[in-house]
VOGU-3710 file (C-alpha; in Angstrom, 3 decimals, decimal comma):
1> mhgpqrseea> 5,635/-17,964/4,690  6,790/-15,850/7,129  4,478/-16,526/10,385  1,574/-19,205/11,040  -0,672/-20,502/8,418  -3,965/-18,146/9,138  -7,137/-19,402/8,112  -9,476/-18,181/5,516  -11,237/-16,400/7,936  -8,503/-14,696/9,230
11> lraasnrlwh> -7,455/-13,595/5,939  -10,594/-11,880/4,813  -10,803/-9,943/8,254  -7,347/-8,867/7,548  -7,985/-7,880/3,954  -10,398/-5,520/5,260  -7,268/-3,528/6,759  -5,642/-3,839/3,562  -8,896/-2,181/1,859  -8,421/0,541/4,395
21> eywmlrcaar> -4,897/1,089/3,609  -5,222/1,103/-0,158  -8,533/3,282/-0,276  -6,841/5,808/2,129  -3,863/6,017/-0,063  -5,905/6,554/-3,178  -7,846/9,340/-1,536  -5,037/11,105/-0,324  -3,589/11,351/-3,542  -6,767/12,688/-5,300
31> vrtddrvvgh> -7,635/15,516/-2,699  -6,610/18,919/-3,995  -6,042/21,863/-1,637  -4,441/25,154/-1,595  -3,915/24,934/2,246  0,054/24,398/2,808  -0,973/22,485/6,258  -3,592/20,230/4,710  -1,264/19,529/1,890  1,446/18,333/4,059
41> aleetfalha> -0,868/16,277/5,986  -2,218/14,532/2,750  1,491/13,703/1,775  2,111/12,362/5,199  -1,111/10,310/5,224  -0,318/9,010/1,800  3,219/7,945/2,803  2,056/6,084/5,897  -0,207/4,122/3,552  2,059/3,647/0,670
51> lnleqflygg> 4,584/2,150/3,474  2,266/-0,288/4,896  1,278/-1,399/1,348  4,934/-1,906/0,601  5,168/-3,803/3,737  2,359/-5,923/2,645  3,576/-6,510/-1,219  7,005/-6,690/-0,817  7,751/-7,605/2,721  9,584/-4,618/3,804
61> anaecdpdlv> 12,297/-4,099/6,452  10,281/-5,742/9,375  8,566/-8,500/7,891  10,592/-11,027/9,269  10,889/-9,526/12,700  7,058/-9,745/13,104  5,120/-12,836/12,663  1,697/-10,878/12,976  2,182/-8,581/9,945  0,035/-9,677/7,115
71> raedymgarw> 1,722/-9,895/3,879  0,507/-10,863/0,201  2,346/-14,159/0,860  -0,177/-15,162/3,275  -2,822/-15,244/0,867  -0,739/-16,597/-2,160  2,187/-18,414/-0,794  5,171/-18,977/-3,031  3,375/-17,837/-5,816  3,361/-14,134/-4,766
81> pelrpertpl> 6,984/-13,574/-5,453  6,673/-15,025/-8,997  3,445/-12,900/-9,840  4,617/-9,512/-8,195  5,728/-6,702/-10,392  9,423/-5,778/-9,914  9,923/-2,655/-8,182  10,316/0,235/-10,864  12,674/3,101/-10,188  9,825/5,466/-9,752
91> leqilawaer> 8,300/3,021/-7,167  11,941/2,855/-5,439  11,515/6,788/-5,554  8,066/6,818/-4,100  8,915/4,542/-1,298  12,183/6,506/-0,286  10,399/9,916/-0,523  7,751/8,015/1,864  10,271/7,044/4,201  11,625/10,476/4,549
101> ragpvchead> 8,231/12,027/4,646  6,938/9,813/7,224  9,874/8,774/9,085  11,497/10,514/12,101  13,109/13,795/12,143  16,698/13,498/10,967  19,183/15,982/9,917  18,047/15,371/5,988  14,636/15,826/6,975  14,183/18,951/4,557
111> aadeprgwtl> 14,910/16,243/1,463  11,167/15,334/1,801  9,804/18,700/0,865  12,152/18,898/-2,144  10,071/18,892/-5,502  9,533/15,032/-6,583  9,302/14,917/-10,148  5,813/12,903/-9,810  2,404/13,754/-8,098  1,004/11,955/-5,472
121> vqasfeiqrv> -1,764/10,566/-8,196  1,105/8,986/-10,466  2,443/7,482/-7,197  -0,967/5,961/-6,240  -0,889/4,787/-10,181  2,418/3,073/-9,508  1,268/1,166/-6,481  -2,193/0,539/-7,847  -0,049/-1,502/-10,692  1,143/-3,976/-8,137
131> mdtfisnlpr> -2,299/-4,184/-6,096  -3,924/-4,719/-9,446  -1,860/-7,904/-9,840  -2,464/-9,173/-6,305  -6,115/-8,451/-6,453  -6,642/-10,352/-9,993  -4,619/-13,449/-8,735  -6,478/-13,567/-5,609  -9,231/-16,199/-4,813  -12,166/-13,701/-4,069
141> rllgsswdih> -13,384/-15,952/-1,281  -10,150/-14,541/0,483  -11,661/-10,966/0,580  -13,450/-9,316/3,231  -16,408/-7,117/3,241  -15,074/-4,206/2,745  -13,841/-5,341/-0,845  -17,762/-5,618/-2,124  -18,220/-2,726/-4,160  -21,396/-1,941/-5,853
151> yeggdr> -20,846/0,418/-9,028  -23,893/2,103/-10,246  -25,363/-0,189/-13,270  -23,755/-3,309/-11,587  -21,908/-5,587/-9,002  -18,305/-6,548/-9,219
//
């Protein structure tokens, strides 16, 4: 664990922010627009949420520097690195693109506008694959109220 042990109540509260990150990533991926400005805004939204989820799922560059950051290991301890899917080449491409798209202005900033070879929907499925592993192995008592989804015809 990278920071102090958190209570189940604190983990449930933090999981609501995780839901927000995950849900916004999925929504940004699915909105279609012909407006170039809105398209760029959706891509940047997707990039920010992808980087936040990467930080949560894989640790990211700042994880050891900030003990207040919530990580999947806070929920599952040493089990998570054993359960977590390896980064695929596609996931690496997605995260590199997200860093360029949401990062600071630099000399190669135009690289974020180059054709990707994948869509945001495909990218969301790649991240969802890792999130599904996390959620399927997480005790439900650690999920906050945002995760209480009711579908037509039944409950979760």
